[in-house]
C-alpha positions as CSV (number, residue, x, y, z in Angstrom):
1,M,44.5,28.4,-23.4
2,G,42.4,31.2,-20.2
3,G,39.2,31.6,-18.5
4,E,36.2,33.8,-19.5
5,V,35.6,37.1,-18.2
6,S,32.5,39.0,-19.8
7,E,33.4,42.6,-21.2
8,Q,30.6,43.9,-18.7
9,I,33.7,43.4,-16.4
10,L,36.5,44.1,-18.5
11,D,35.2,47.9,-19.3
12,A,35.3,49.0,-15.7
13,T,37.4,51.2,-15.6
14,T,37.7,51.9,-11.6
15,F,38.0,49.7,-8.7
16,W,34.6,50.9,-7.1
17,E,32.9,50.8,-10.7
18,L,33.9,47.2,-10.8
19,L,32.3,46.2,-7.7
20,E,29.3,47.9,-8.8
21,R,29.1,45.5,-11.9
22,R,30.0,42.3,-10.0
23,T,27.1,43.6,-7.5
24,A,24.7,44.0,-10.3
25,L,25.8,40.5,-11.1
26,S,26.1,38.4,-8.2
27,P,24.9,40.3,-5.3
28,D,23.3,37.4,-3.1
29,R,27.4,35.8,-4.1
30,L,29.9,35.2,-1.2
31,F,32.4,37.7,-1.3
32,L,34.6,36.7,1.7
33,I,34.7,34.5,4.9
34,D,37.6,34.8,7.0
35,D,38.6,32.6,9.4
36,A,36.5,32.9,12.6
37,G,33.4,32.1,10.0
38,R,32.0,35.5,9.6
39,Q,30.7,36.0,5.7
40,L,29.8,39.1,3.5
41,T,27.6,38.3,0.3
42,Y,29.1,41.0,-2.7
43,R,26.1,43.0,-2.0
44,E,26.4,43.6,1.5
45,F,29.6,44.2,1.4
46,R,29.5,47.0,-1.3
47,D,26.9,48.2,1.1
48,K,28.9,48.3,4.4
49,A,32.1,50.1,2.1
50,E,29.6,53.1,0.8
51,K,28.8,53.4,4.9
52,V,32.7,53.3,5.8
53,A,32.9,55.7,2.4
54,A,30.8,57.9,4.1
55,G,32.0,58.0,7.9
56,L,36.1,58.4,6.1
57,H,34.2,61.5,3.9
58,G,33.1,62.9,7.3
59,L,36.4,62.8,8.7
60,G,37.6,65.0,5.6
61,I,39.0,62.6,3.1
62,T,38.3,63.2,-0.3
63,E,40.1,62.4,-3.7
64,G,43.6,62.4,-3.6
65,T,44.3,62.8,0.1
66,P,46.6,60.6,0.5
67,V,45.8,57.2,3.1
68,T,48.3,55.0,4.3
69,W,47.4,52.0,6.3
70,E,49.5,48.9,7.5
71,L,46.5,46.0,9.1
72,P,46.2,42.8,8.4
73,T,44.4,40.3,6.0
74,R,40.7,40.4,7.4
75,I,37.1,42.1,6.0
76,E,37.5,44.9,7.7
77,T,41.2,45.9,5.8
78,I,39.5,45.5,2.1
79,V,36.2,47.4,3.4
80,L,38.4,50.0,3.8
81,S,40.0,49.3,0.7
82,F,37.2,49.7,-1.5
83,A,35.1,52.7,0.7
84,L,39.1,54.6,-0.2
85,S,38.5,53.6,-3.8
86,R,34.8,54.7,-3.5
87,L,36.3,58.2,-2.4
88,G,39.0,58.8,-5.0
89,A,41.7,58.5,-1.9
90,V,45.7,58.0,-2.8
91,Q,45.8,54.6,-0.4
92,N,49.4,53.9,0.3
93,P,49.3,49.8,1.9
94,I,52.0,49.2,3.8
95,I,53.3,45.2,4.5
96,H,52.8,44.5,8.3
97,I,56.1,43.7,9.1
98,Y,57.3,46.8,8.2
99,R,58.6,49.2,11.2
100,H,59.8,52.4,12.4
101,R,62.1,53.8,9.8
102,E,60.8,52.6,6.6
103,V,56.8,53.3,8.3
104,G,57.7,56.6,8.6
105,F,59.3,57.4,5.5
106,C,56.4,55.7,3.8
107,I,54.5,58.4,5.6
108,A,56.7,61.4,4.7
109,Q,57.3,60.6,1.4
110,T,53.4,59.5,0.6
111,G,52.0,63.0,2.4
112,A,49.4,61.0,4.5
113,R,46.5,62.8,6.0
114,F,45.2,59.5,7.7
115,V,47.4,56.6,8.9
116,F,45.2,53.4,9.4
117,T,46.4,50.4,12.5
118,P,45.1,47.5,13.8
119,G,46.7,49.1,17.1
120,V,48.5,46.1,19.3
121,W,48.2,43.0,16.9
122,D,50.4,40.1,17.2
123,D,51.9,41.7,20.2
124,F,52.9,44.8,18.5
125,D,52.4,48.5,19.2
126,Y,51.5,49.5,15.3
127,R,49.1,52.5,16.7
128,A,52.4,53.6,18.6
129,M,55.1,52.9,16.2
130,A,53.0,55.1,13.5
131,T,52.4,58.0,15.9
132,E,56.2,57.6,16.9
133,A,57.1,57.6,12.6
134,S,55.1,60.7,12.3
135,R,55.8,62.6,15.5
136,D,58.4,65.4,13.8
137,L,56.1,66.0,10.9
138,H,53.8,68.8,10.1
139,P,51.0,68.8,10.0
140,R,50.9,65.6,11.4
141,P,48.5,62.9,10.1
142,Q,46.1,61.5,12.1
143,I,45.9,57.8,13.3
144,L,43.0,56.1,13.1
145,D,42.0,51.9,14.1
146,G,41.6,50.5,10.7
147,Y,41.0,46.7,12.4
148,A,37.2,46.5,13.9
149,N,35.5,50.3,14.2
150,L,35.6,52.3,10.8
151,P,33.4,55.2,11.0
152,E,30.8,55.3,8.9
153,G,27.8,57.5,7.7
154,D,24.7,58.0,5.7
155,P,25.5,57.4,1.7
156,Q,23.0,59.4,0.6
157,E,25.5,62.4,1.5
158,L,29.3,60.6,-0.6
159,P,29.7,63.2,-3.5
160,P,29.7,60.5,-7.2
161,A,32.5,58.2,-7.5
162,P,35.3,59.6,-9.3
163,T,35.6,57.8,-13.2
164,D,39.5,58.3,-13.5
165,G,40.7,55.3,-14.1
166,D,44.4,56.0,-15.1
167,A,44.7,58.6,-11.7
168,V,47.2,57.4,-9.0
169,R,45.2,56.0,-6.8
170,W,48.0,53.3,-4.8
171,I,51.6,53.8,-3.9
172,Y,53.0,50.4,-2.7
173,Y,56.8,50.3,-1.7
174,T,59.4,47.9,-2.5
175,S,61.1,46.9,0.3
176,G,64.4,48.6,1.1
177,T,67.5,46.6,2.3
178,T,70.2,49.0,2.8
179,S,68.7,52.2,1.0
180,D,65.1,53.5,1.5
181,P,62.1,51.9,-0.3
182,K,60.8,52.2,-3.3
183,G,57.3,54.0,-4.0
184,V,55.3,52.1,-7.3
185,K,53.0,54.3,-8.4
186,H,49.9,52.5,-10.0
187,S,46.2,53.5,-10.8
188,D,43.1,51.4,-11.1
189,K,43.2,50.1,-14.6
190,T,46.9,48.9,-14.0
191,L,46.1,46.8,-10.9
192,M,42.3,45.6,-12.7
193,A,44.4,44.9,-15.6
194,A,47.0,42.7,-13.8
195,G,44.0,41.0,-11.8
196,T,41.9,40.4,-14.9
197,G,45.1,38.9,-16.3
198,L,45.2,36.3,-13.5
199,A,41.7,35.4,-13.6
200,L,41.9,34.7,-17.0
201,A,45.2,32.5,-16.6
202,L,43.7,30.5,-13.8
203,E,40.6,29.6,-15.7
204,T,38.2,30.7,-12.3
205,N,35.0,30.4,-12.7
206,A,32.5,31.1,-10.1
207,D,31.8,28.1,-8.1
208,D,35.7,28.0,-7.7
209,M,36.8,29.0,-3.8
210,G,40.1,31.4,-3.1
211,T,42.1,31.9,-0.4
212,I,44.3,34.8,1.0
213,A,46.5,33.7,3.5
214,F,48.9,36.1,2.7
215,P,49.6,39.8,3.7
216,Y,46.5,41.7,1.5
217,A,48.4,44.9,1.6
218,H,51.1,43.3,-0.7
219,I,50.9,44.1,-4.8
220,G,49.5,40.3,-4.5
221,G,46.4,41.4,-2.2
222,P,44.3,43.2,-5.6
223,D,45.5,41.6,-7.8
224,F,43.7,38.7,-6.2
225,I,40.9,40.4,-5.5
226,V,40.2,41.3,-9.1
227,M,40.3,37.8,-10.0
228,L,37.7,37.2,-7.8
229,L,35.1,40.4,-8.8
230,A,36.1,39.6,-12.5
231,D,34.4,35.7,-11.9
232,G,32.3,36.2,-8.7
233,F,33.9,33.8,-6.6
234,G,34.8,34.4,-3.0
235,A,37.7,33.9,-1.1
236,I,38.4,32.6,2.7
237,L,41.1,35.2,4.5
238,I,43.5,34.4,7.0
239,E,44.6,36.3,9.5
240,K,47.5,34.9,11.8
241,F,49.1,32.3,9.0
242,T,49.5,28.9,10.3
243,P,49.7,25.3,8.3
244,A,47.1,23.3,10.2
245,G,44.5,26.5,10.9
246,A,44.5,27.0,7.3
247,V,43.8,24.0,6.2
248,A,41.2,23.7,8.9
249,A,39.1,26.4,7.1
250,Y,40.6,26.2,3.7
251,A,38.9,22.6,4.0
252,E,35.5,23.6,5.9
253,H,34.9,26.3,3.1
254,G,35.6,24.3,0.5
255,A,39.0,26.2,-1.0
256,T,39.5,24.8,-5.0
257,I,42.7,27.0,-5.0
258,V,45.2,27.7,-2.4
259,G,48.9,28.9,-2.4
260,G,50.9,32.3,-2.3
261,S,54.8,31.5,-2.8
262,T,56.7,28.5,-2.4
263,A,57.1,27.8,1.2
264,F,54.0,28.2,1.2
265,Y,53.3,25.1,-1.4
266,Q,55.6,23.5,0.4
267,M,53.9,23.9,4.0
268,F,50.3,23.1,3.0
269,L,52.0,19.8,1.3
270,A,53.6,19.0,4.3
271,Q,50.8,19.3,6.7
272,D,48.5,17.2,4.4
273,Q,50.5,14.7,4.4
274,Q,50.7,14.4,8.6
275,L,46.8,13.9,8.0
276,G,46.8,11.5,5.4
277,G,46.1,13.5,2.5
278,G,43.0,14.5,1.0
279,S,43.1,17.0,3.6
280,M,41.0,19.6,1.1
281,P,39.0,17.7,-0.4
282,R,37.9,20.2,-3.2
283,L,41.1,21.5,-4.1
284,R,41.7,22.2,-7.7
285,A,45.0,23.7,-7.5
286,M,47.6,25.4,-6.1
287,A,48.9,29.2,-7.3
288,G,51.3,32.3,-6.4
289,G,54.2,33.7,-6.9
290,G,56.8,35.7,-5.5
291,A,59.9,33.3,-5.4
292,P,61.3,30.8,-7.4
293,K,59.6,27.3,-7.7
294,P,61.7,24.9,-8.4
295,P,60.5,21.6,-10.3
296,E,60.6,19.4,-7.8
297,I,58.1,21.0,-5.8
298,F,56.2,20.6,-9.1
299,F,56.3,17.3,-8.7
300,E,56.6,15.9,-5.5
301,V,52.6,18.7,-5.2
302,K,51.6,16.8,-8.1
303,E,52.4,13.2,-7.1
304,K,51.5,13.4,-3.5
305,M,48.0,15.3,-4.0
306,G,47.4,14.6,-7.5
307,I,47.1,18.7,-7.8
308,P,49.0,21.1,-10.4
309,I,51.0,23.7,-9.4
310,A,50.1,27.3,-11.4
311,H,53.3,29.4,-10.7
312,G,53.4,32.9,-11.5
313,Y,55.5,36.3,-11.6
314,G,55.1,39.8,-11.2
315,M,56.7,42.3,-9.1
316,T,55.4,45.7,-7.3
317,E,56.0,47.3,-10.6
318,C,54.3,45.1,-12.6
319,P,51.6,43.2,-10.4
320,M,51.8,40.8,-13.3
321,I,53.5,39.3,-16.1
322,S,53.1,35.4,-16.7
323,Q,51.1,32.7,-15.2
324,G,51.3,29.7,-15.5
325,S,47.5,27.4,-16.4
326,P,46.0,24.8,-15.3
327,S,45.8,23.4,-18.4
328,D,49.7,23.9,-19.5
329,T,51.5,20.6,-20.0
330,D,53.0,19.7,-17.0
331,E,56.4,19.9,-18.2
332,Q,55.2,23.9,-19.3
333,L,54.2,24.2,-15.3
334,A,57.4,22.6,-13.8
335,H,59.8,24.0,-15.7
336,T,58.3,27.9,-16.5
337,E,56.3,30.9,-15.0
338,G,53.6,30.1,-17.4
339,A,52.9,32.4,-20.6
340,P,52.4,37.0,-20.7
341,I,49.3,37.2,-18.8
342,R,46.6,39.2,-21.4
343,G,48.2,42.5,-23.1
344,C,51.4,42.4,-20.8
345,E,54.3,42.4,-23.5
346,V,57.4,40.5,-22.6
347,T,60.7,40.9,-24.5
348,I,64.1,39.1,-23.5
349,V,67.1,41.5,-23.7
350,T,70.8,40.4,-24.2
351,A,74.2,42.0,-22.9
352,D,74.6,43.6,-25.6
353,G,70.9,45.0,-26.3
354,A,70.2,42.6,-28.8
355,V,66.8,40.9,-28.3
356,A,66.8,37.6,-27.5
357,A,65.8,34.7,-29.7
358,P,63.4,31.5,-27.8
359,G,65.4,29.9,-25.2
360,V,68.2,32.4,-25.1
361,E,68.7,34.2,-21.4
362,G,69.2,37.6,-21.1
363,E,67.0,40.3,-19.2
364,V,63.0,39.8,-18.3
365,R,61.4,43.9,-19.9
366,V,58.1,44.2,-19.8
367,F,55.3,46.3,-21.2
368,G,51.7,46.9,-20.8
369,P,48.6,48.7,-19.6
370,M,49.5,46.3,-15.9
371,L,52.7,48.4,-15.8
372,F,53.1,50.5,-13.0
373,K,53.1,54.8,-13.3
374,G,56.4,55.6,-12.3
375,Y,58.4,55.6,-9.0
376,T,57.4,58.3,-6.0
377,D,60.8,59.1,-6.5
378,T,61.1,60.4,-9.9
379,G,64.9,60.7,-10.5
380,L,64.6,56.9,-10.7
381,N,62.5,56.5,-13.5
382,A,65.4,57.0,-16.1
383,E,67.3,54.1,-15.2
384,A,63.5,52.0,-15.1
385,F,62.6,52.3,-18.6
386,D,64.9,51.1,-21.4
387,E,64.1,53.7,-25.3
388,Q,60.8,51.9,-25.8
389,G,59.5,52.6,-22.5
390,R,59.6,48.8,-21.2
391,F,60.3,48.6,-17.2
392,C,64.0,46.4,-17.2
393,T,63.0,43.9,-14.6
394,G,66.2,43.0,-12.9
395,D,65.6,39.4,-13.6
396,L,67.6,37.3,-16.3
397,G,65.5,34.6,-17.9
398,V,64.5,33.2,-21.2
399,E,61.5,32.7,-23.5
400,H,60.6,30.1,-25.2
401,A,59.1,28.7,-28.6
402,D,55.9,27.5,-27.1
403,G,55.9,31.3,-25.1
404,H,56.2,30.3,-21.9
405,V,58.9,32.2,-20.0
406,T,61.1,30.5,-17.7
407,L,63.4,32.5,-14.6
408,T,66.9,31.7,-14.6
409,G,68.3,34.5,-11.8
410,R,68.8,38.3,-11.3
411,V,70.9,40.2,-12.9
412,K,72.2,41.4,-9.2
413,D,72.3,37.8,-8.1
414,V,74.6,36.2,-10.8
415,I,77.6,35.1,-9.4
416,I,80.7,36.1,-11.0
417,R,82.9,32.9,-10.4
418,K,86.7,33.8,-12.4
419,G,84.8,35.7,-14.5
420,E,82.0,33.4,-15.1
421,N,78.7,34.0,-14.8
422,I,76.8,31.3,-12.9
423,S,73.4,31.5,-11.5
424,A,72.3,30.6,-8.5
425,K,68.7,29.7,-8.9
426,E,70.4,26.1,-11.6
427,V,72.4,25.1,-8.6
428,E,69.4,25.6,-5.7
429,D,67.0,23.4,-8.1
430,V,69.8,20.5,-7.8
431,L,69.8,20.9,-4.2
432,Y,66.0,20.5,-4.0
433,S,65.6,17.6,-5.5
434,L,67.6,16.1,-2.7
435,P,65.4,14.3,0.4
436,S,67.4,16.2,3.1
437,V,67.2,19.9,1.4
438,E,63.7,21.7,2.9
439,N,65.0,25.2,1.8
440,A,68.0,26.0,0.0
441,A,69.6,29.3,-0.9
442,V,72.7,29.9,-3.7
443,I,74.8,33.3,-2.5
444,G,78.1,34.2,-4.4
445,L,80.3,35.7,-1.4
446,P,83.6,37.6,-1.6
447,D,86.7,35.8,-2.6
448,S,90.3,37.3,-3.5
449,E,91.7,34.6,-5.6
450,R,87.5,33.9,-7.3
451,G,86.4,37.4,-7.2
452,E,83.3,35.3,-6.0
453,R,82.6,31.4,-4.6
454,V,79.7,30.0,-4.6
455,C,77.9,28.8,-1.2
456,A,75.0,27.1,-0.7
457,V,73.4,27.3,2.7
458,I,70.5,24.6,3.1
459,E,67.4,24.3,5.6
460,T,67.7,20.7,6.1
461,A,64.0,18.6,6.0
462,A,62.9,17.5,9.3
463,G,63.3,14.1,9.6
464,H,66.8,14.1,7.9
465,S,70.2,14.2,8.8
466,D,72.7,17.9,6.9
467,L,73.4,17.5,3.7
468,T,77.4,16.6,3.3
469,F,79.6,18.1,0.8
470,A,80.5,15.0,-0.3
471,E,76.9,14.1,-1.0
472,M,76.4,17.5,-2.6
473,S,78.8,17.3,-4.6
474,A,77.7,14.2,-5.7
475,A,74.2,15.9,-6.9
476,C,75.8,18.4,-9.1
477,R,77.9,16.2,-10.7
478,E,75.5,13.6,-11.6
479,A,72.7,16.9,-12.4
480,G,75.2,17.6,-15.2
481,L,76.8,21.1,-13.8
482,M,80.2,22.3,-14.4
483,V,82.2,22.0,-12.2
484,Q,82.5,25.3,-11.4
485,K,79.5,25.8,-10.5
486,T,79.1,23.3,-7.5
487,P,78.9,25.2,-4.8
488,E,83.0,25.6,-2.7
489,Q,80.6,25.8,0.4
490,L,77.9,24.6,2.2
491,E,77.1,25.7,5.3
492,I,73.5,24.2,7.4
493,Y,71.6,27.1,8.9
494,N,70.1,26.2,12.6
495,G,66.5,26.8,11.8
496,P,64.2,28.6,8.8
497,L,65.7,30.4,6.6
498,P,65.3,34.1,6.6
499,R,62.2,35.5,5.2
500,N,60.1,38.7,4.8
501,A,56.0,38.9,5.2
502,T,56.3,37.7,1.0
503,M,58.7,34.4,2.4
504,K,60.9,35.2,0.2
505,I,64.4,34.1,1.3
506,L,66.9,37.4,2.1
507,K,70.3,36.9,0.8
508,Y,71.7,40.2,1.5
509,E,71.3,39.2,5.3
510,L,73.1,35.6,4.5
511,R,75.5,37.5,2.5
512,D,76.1,38.9,6.0
513,Q,76.6,36.2,7.9
514,Y,79.0,34.4,5.8
515,K,80.8,36.7,4.5
516,D,83.3,36.9,7.4
517,K,83.4,33.7,8.5
518,Q,86.6,31.7,7.6
519,W,86.8,29.0,5.0
520,Q,88.3,26.6,3.9
521,S,87.5,24.1,0.3
522,K,86.9,21.0,1.1
523,D,87.3,19.8,-1.7
524,K,90.1,20.8,-4.8
525,Q,88.5,19.5,-7.7
526,W,87.7,23.7,-8.6
527,P,89.9,24.9,-11.2
């Protein structure tokens, strides 16, 4: 299983060296194309990034300089990122939904000396926000345009490119909800290990055409760009995502792999069916991660579009953990998150600290060259790793005899009803099988009698009536769920369920919304 990546690529130690090696191998191959039709070959991209690196160097950015950028997915963003890699700067990419509190925290904690924004973009003034967020810092960072007018200079004036691939060059932040975001430190090598593992698992080749519709500032950005560099193919960039616009661009430019997350799978399927099917003629697979994938969605895409979904699993601290491959069986693709990628060691640990046998649920712990270098707040590190140096993900899962991994929920997302653990994901998978359910979130709500009660929050599918309590209960019984796992409360959500920039459903918002709602059981079946 797996594609082939040449040792000449695998031996690269930094992002810039990886780009140089790919440019030498494939100088005239298309690298990036945006939804406005602008294109760059590998050589054109390398040359552009080197000129921008010289311009940045003229501003005073050198090896180790901390730089924050909050930019949309476009060619200039990737050029800027590689220019910073050429200089060995420490990059802090921020997803565009972050606002004043989070942006100010990231700038202050990283000590950013420069902040690149798109100015006014999508009706929001990012420059003004960054200026205000850093107003009380001493010294204040320079706020610069990173959207279109990148500085350029003479590459001959650049110092030699840094060669230490183990140095911390990236700081990504995990989303904070009730607390400050956590800064996650990565090196070029950690991110490259994740991206090459992704390429091997997805069995990509030079004839593919990828797509980046998600925020490039997400940890998935370097995953995907390294995959392109590993095999020498190109990608279509979508700056402002709409299903219709993305599918039109993908059809025009011959996309072979699309995706991003479960929500993207659903949107692409709906758009394809609206157009009568066959909307992306070269498409061979959907791929992504970032959120659970109900098996029903895999089978629906396979039936209606004739392609597999190769779903994966990763997180900011470990960008790629496991990944489905197009050559996996339908059973593996539907019911697992794939096998661990090249170099990643996955261990399932039970509550008593023992290593779980195949098929036994426990916490997922990971170790390997793609694992992060610790948090910027070093006080968080002690609880993040176990005695063997494995990262404790907080995810629950099982590893099967064939090595594939299935996630069963979050340690903190387990609903404890009268002392019994209930996996929200297990219930959600049942709900997703119902035609009237577009999206579902199962949450635990405080309950004086039970400790927590099980509540299903449903987004109704277009053209269908709202799911009834009786229909939900019957579906759970027919699926063989224990009576205690069947939701005791059903809420129909008015509109799309709340999501973050990577399309994860924000369960904490739903808990806050429904925790104090007056409630009375509609069914007395629960013991």
